[in-house]
C-alpha positions in Angstrom: 131.0 19.1 -24.9 133.7 20.7 -26.4 133.1 24.7 -27.6 135.3 25.5 -30.4 133.1 28.0 -31.7 130.2 28.3 -34.1 132.0 30.0 -37.4 130.3 29.6 -40.4 132.5 30.0 -43.4 130.8 31.7 -46.5 131.9 29.6 -49.7 131.7 31.0 -53.5 132.4 28.5 -55.8 133.6 31.8 -58.2 136.6 32.1 -55.9 138.1 28.8 -57.3 137.7 30.1 -61.1 140.9 32.2 -60.9 142.4 31.4 -63.8 141.1 31.7 -67.6 141.3 28.4 -68.2 139.4 27.3 -65.2 136.7 29.6 -66.3 136.5 28.5 -69.7 136.5 24.7 -69.1 133.3 25.4 -66.5 131.6 27.6 -69.3 132.5 24.7 -72.0 130.7 22.2 -69.6 127.8 24.4 -68.8 127.1 25.2 -72.7 127.7 21.6 -73.4 124.8 20.9 -70.9 122.3 22.7 -73.0 120.5 24.0 -70.1 119.9 27.9 -69.9 120.2 27.7 -66.1 123.3 26.0 -66.1 124.5 28.4 -68.4 123.5 31.6 -66.4 124.6 30.1 -63.1 128.2 29.8 -64.6 128.3 33.2 -66.2 127.4 34.5 -62.7 130.3 32.4 -61.2 132.8 33.7 -63.8 131.4 37.5 -63.3 131.7 37.4 -59.6 135.4 35.7 -60.3 136.3 38.8 -62.4 134.2 41.7 -60.7 132.7 42.5 -57.5 128.8 42.9 -58.8 128.7 39.3 -61.1 125.1 39.7 -62.3 125.2 39.4 -65.9 122.9 39.8 -68.2 122.8 39.0 -71.9 123.9 42.7 -73.0 127.2 42.3 -70.8 128.0 38.8 -71.9 130.6 39.6 -74.1 132.1 42.2 -72.1 132.8 39.4 -69.2 133.8 36.7 -71.8 136.2 39.3 -73.2 137.5 40.2 -70.0 138.0 36.7 -68.8 140.0 36.2 -71.9 137.5 33.6 -72.9 136.0 33.2 -76.4 132.4 31.6 -76.9 132.0 29.1 -79.8 129.2 27.0 -81.1 129.3 23.5 -83.0 126.8 21.5 -84.3 
């Protein structure tokens, strides 16, 4: 049996959200889902991508969006 070590790597999807475009695309998809849990999870990922304590609340939503260079919109 070959022992190449048993290291476990930590993966955080927020690491892939390194551009405002990637963040906007994911947030748009989350908003389109209409699922509050999905939107919340995505906002958390965007917050982690833009700051170390990424745990957004509604009161910090606009600050996160603004700091990421994004805009929220709604459509009927």
